[in-house]
C-alpha positions in Angstrom: -22.4 146.5 -110.0 -21.8 148.5 -106.8 -23.5 151.9 -106.3 -21.5 155.0 -107.0 -22.1 156.3 -103.5 -22.7 154.1 -100.5 -23.7 156.3 -97.5 -22.1 155.6 -94.2 -24.2 155.4 -91.0 -22.6 158.5 -89.5 -23.9 160.5 -92.5 -27.4 159.7 -91.5 -26.8 160.9 -87.9 -25.5 164.2 -89.2 -28.6 164.7 -91.4 -31.0 163.8 -88.7 -29.1 165.9 -86.2 -29.3 169.0 -88.3 -33.0 168.6 -89.0 -33.6 168.3 -85.3 -31.5 171.3 -84.7 -33.7 173.4 -86.9 -36.8 172.1 -85.1 -35.7 173.2 -81.7 -37.5 176.7 -81.8 -40.8 174.9 -82.5 -40.6 173.1 -79.1 -40.9 176.4 -77.3 -44.7 176.4 -77.8 -46.8 175.2 -74.9 -48.6 172.7 -77.2 -46.0 170.6 -79.0 -48.6 169.6 -81.6 -49.1 173.2 -82.6 -45.3 173.6 -82.9 -45.1 170.4 -85.1 -47.9 171.8 -87.3 -46.2 175.1 -87.7 -42.8 173.5 -88.3 -44.1 171.2 -91.0 -45.9 174.1 -92.7 -42.8 176.2 -92.7 -40.4 173.4 -93.9 -42.8 172.3 -96.6 -43.1 175.9 -97.8 -39.4 176.3 -97.9 -39.1 173.0 -100.0 -41.7 174.3 -102.6 -40.1 177.7 -102.8 -36.6 176.2 -103.3 -38.0 174.1 -106.2 -39.6 177.2 -107.6 -36.3 179.1 -107.3 -34.4 176.3 -109.0 -36.9 176.4 -111.9 -36.3 180.2 -112.2 -32.6 179.9 -111.8 -32.1 177.4 -114.6 -34.6 179.2 -116.8 -37.0 176.3 -117.2 -39.9 177.1 -119.5 -43.5 176.8 -118.2 -42.5 177.4 -114.6 -46.1 177.6 -113.3 -47.0 174.4 -115.0 -44.1 172.6 -113.3 -45.0 174.3 -110.0 -48.6 173.1 -110.3 -47.5 169.6 -111.2 -45.3 169.6 -108.0 -48.2 170.7 -105.8 -50.5 168.2 -107.4 -48.0 165.3 -106.9 -48.0 165.8 -103.1 -50.6 163.1 -102.7 -48.1 160.5 -103.9 -45.6 161.4 -101.2 -48.0 161.3 -98.3 -47.3 158.7 -95.6 -50.8 157.7 -94.6 
């Protein structure tokens, strides 16, 4: 059975290009490592806040329990 949606290679370029576009202001720091740390902190905060907003938007019960579960699950998503 074929998947319902098969992404095209050009779709990946658009996604990667847009993420790089939003990271441009963080290259203006003298130390690029500092800019990368600030960018990762800001983008991770936006991701958690958007999940929290979705929980509120769809009126999910026990919002703080789900938020704590999300924050505790971050270990499973780490690369190293």
